[in-house]
C-alpha positions as CSV (number, residue, x, y, z in Angstrom):
1,M,3.7,-21.4,6.4
2,T,1.8,-19.8,3.6
3,T,3.7,-18.8,0.4
4,G,2.9,-17.3,-2.9
5,K,4.5,-16.8,-6.3
6,L,5.9,-13.7,-8.1
7,A,3.5,-13.2,-10.9
8,G,4.9,-10.1,-12.7
9,I,7.7,-7.7,-12.6
10,A,7.6,-4.1,-14.2
11,R,9.5,-1.0,-14.1
12,H,9.7,2.5,-15.8
13,A,12.9,4.3,-16.8
14,Q,11.5,7.8,-16.4
15,P,8.8,9.7,-14.5
16,K,5.4,9.0,-16.0
17,G,7.2,6.9,-18.6
18,P,5.9,3.5,-20.1
19,M,5.9,0.4,-18.1
20,E,8.2,-2.4,-19.2
21,T,7.3,-5.9,-18.0
22,L,10.2,-8.3,-17.4
23,G,10.8,-12.1,-16.7
24,V,13.8,-11.3,-14.3
25,A,15.1,-8.5,-12.5
26,S,18.0,-7.5,-10.2
27,V,16.5,-5.6,-7.1
28,T,19.1,-3.8,-4.8
29,V,19.4,-1.3,-2.0
30,A,21.2,1.0,-4.3
31,E,18.6,1.0,-7.2
32,G,15.3,-0.7,-6.2
33,V,14.4,-2.7,-9.5
34,R,17.4,-2.1,-11.7
35,G,16.4,0.3,-14.4
36,D,13.3,1.7,-12.5
37,F,13.3,5.4,-12.0
38,R,11.5,5.6,-8.8
39,G,13.7,3.0,-7.0
40,A,16.9,4.7,-8.0
41,R,15.6,8.0,-6.9
42,A,14.3,6.7,-3.6
43,A,17.7,5.0,-2.9
44,M,19.3,8.5,-2.5
45,R,16.8,9.5,0.1
46,P,17.3,8.9,3.9
47,G,14.9,6.0,4.9
48,R,14.2,4.8,1.2
49,K,10.5,4.4,2.0
50,R,9.3,3.7,-1.6
51,Q,12.0,1.9,-3.5
52,V,9.7,-1.0,-4.7
53,T,6.1,-1.4,-4.9
54,L,4.1,-4.7,-4.7
55,I,0.4,-5.3,-5.5
56,E,-1.4,-8.7,-4.9
57,V,-3.3,-10.3,-7.8
58,D,-6.5,-10.7,-5.6
59,G,-6.6,-7.0,-4.6
60,W,-5.9,-5.9,-8.2
61,Q,-8.7,-8.3,-9.4
62,S,-11.2,-7.1,-6.8
63,A,-10.7,-3.4,-7.8
64,L,-11.1,-4.4,-11.5
65,V,-14.3,-6.1,-10.8
66,E,-15.6,-3.2,-8.5
67,A,-14.7,-0.6,-11.0
68,G,-15.9,-2.8,-14.1
69,A,-12.4,-2.5,-15.8
70,S,-10.3,-4.8,-17.8
71,I,-6.6,-3.6,-17.5
72,D,-3.3,-5.3,-17.2
73,W,-1.8,-5.2,-13.8
74,W,1.3,-3.4,-14.8
75,Q,-0.8,-0.4,-15.6
76,S,-1.2,0.1,-11.8
77,R,2.5,1.2,-12.0
78,R,3.6,-1.2,-9.5
79,N,6.8,-3.2,-9.7
80,L,5.9,-6.6,-8.3
81,L,2.7,-8.6,-8.6
82,V,2.2,-11.2,-5.9
83,A,-0.1,-14.2,-6.4
84,G,-1.5,-16.7,-3.8
85,L,-0.4,-14.7,-0.7
86,R,-2.0,-12.2,1.6
87,I,0.6,-9.7,2.7
88,P,0.0,-8.3,6.2
89,R,-1.3,-4.8,6.1
90,E,1.5,-3.6,8.5
91,P,4.5,-1.5,8.0
92,G,7.6,-3.4,9.2
93,T,6.5,-6.6,7.5
94,L,9.4,-8.5,5.8
95,V,8.8,-10.3,2.6
96,Q,11.3,-12.4,0.9
97,I,11.1,-13.2,-2.8
98,G,13.2,-15.7,-4.2
99,S,16.3,-17.0,-2.5
100,S,17.7,-13.9,-1.3
101,L,15.6,-10.7,-1.8
102,V,14.2,-9.2,1.3
103,L,11.8,-6.2,1.3
104,E,10.4,-4.3,4.3
105,V,6.8,-2.8,3.9
106,T,7.0,0.7,4.7
107,S,3.2,2.0,3.9
108,E,0.2,1.4,1.8
109,C,0.7,2.4,-1.6
110,D,-2.1,4.9,-2.4
111,P,-3.6,4.9,-5.8
112,C,-3.3,8.1,-7.7
113,E,-5.3,10.2,-10.2
114,R,-3.7,8.2,-13.1
115,M,-6.0,5.2,-12.1
116,D,-9.0,7.2,-13.0
117,A,-7.5,8.1,-16.2
118,L,-7.4,4.4,-17.0
119,H,-10.8,3.8,-16.0
120,D,-13.2,6.0,-14.1
121,G,-13.7,4.8,-10.7
122,L,-10.6,2.7,-10.6
123,R,-8.7,4.9,-8.1
124,L,-11.7,4.6,-5.6
125,A,-11.9,0.7,-6.1
126,M,-8.3,0.5,-5.3
127,T,-8.5,2.2,-2.1
128,P,-10.0,-0.3,0.4
129,D,-7.9,-3.1,2.0
130,W,-4.5,-1.9,0.6
131,R,-5.9,-2.9,-3.0
132,G,-3.4,-0.2,-4.3
133,G,-0.5,-2.1,-3.1
134,F,2.4,-1.9,-0.8
135,A,5.4,0.5,-0.7
136,A,8.7,-1.1,0.4
137,R,12.4,-0.7,0.9
138,V,15.1,-3.2,0.0
139,I,16.8,-4.8,2.9
140,E,18.7,-7.4,1.1
141,D,19.5,-7.6,-2.5
142,G,18.5,-10.3,-4.8
143,E,17.7,-11.6,-8.4
144,V,14.1,-12.3,-8.9
145,A,12.2,-14.1,-11.7
146,I,8.5,-14.9,-12.4
147,G,7.4,-18.0,-10.6
148,D,9.8,-17.4,-7.6
149,E,8.4,-18.1,-4.1
150,V,7.2,-15.1,-2.0
151,R,6.8,-15.5,1.7
152,I,6.4,-13.5,4.9
153,L,9.4,-13.6,7.2
């Protein structure tokens, strides 16, 4: 079984607000990443399709190289950074982080125009092979910390 590691956690408290990086976080069905604006808002919608977002280190790095950019991962505005694991590009994939958090991938997380505001061409570089990341909903609550094991169920 292939496993990876949680390499980063980030959230933003308000729409278009600054991202805050964390060492640990509570992630719940009711709130997504606790304190994250988008996760709490999504929890109130039927289907909760985008409570939490994930991005892979390899995909982010590939996009940066292609765009010729040098930007911190959290500026991608994704919540969780995964290292050493290729997440299947398939809605319905279950991902466990730490001892109890379970997320269900609901869709590809398409990059927005804000990526080009960071660096011209970054949005296009994030488009192939789900480099922009994964939208997910919380299936089982959990506390997560940088360094936690990430695996596909």
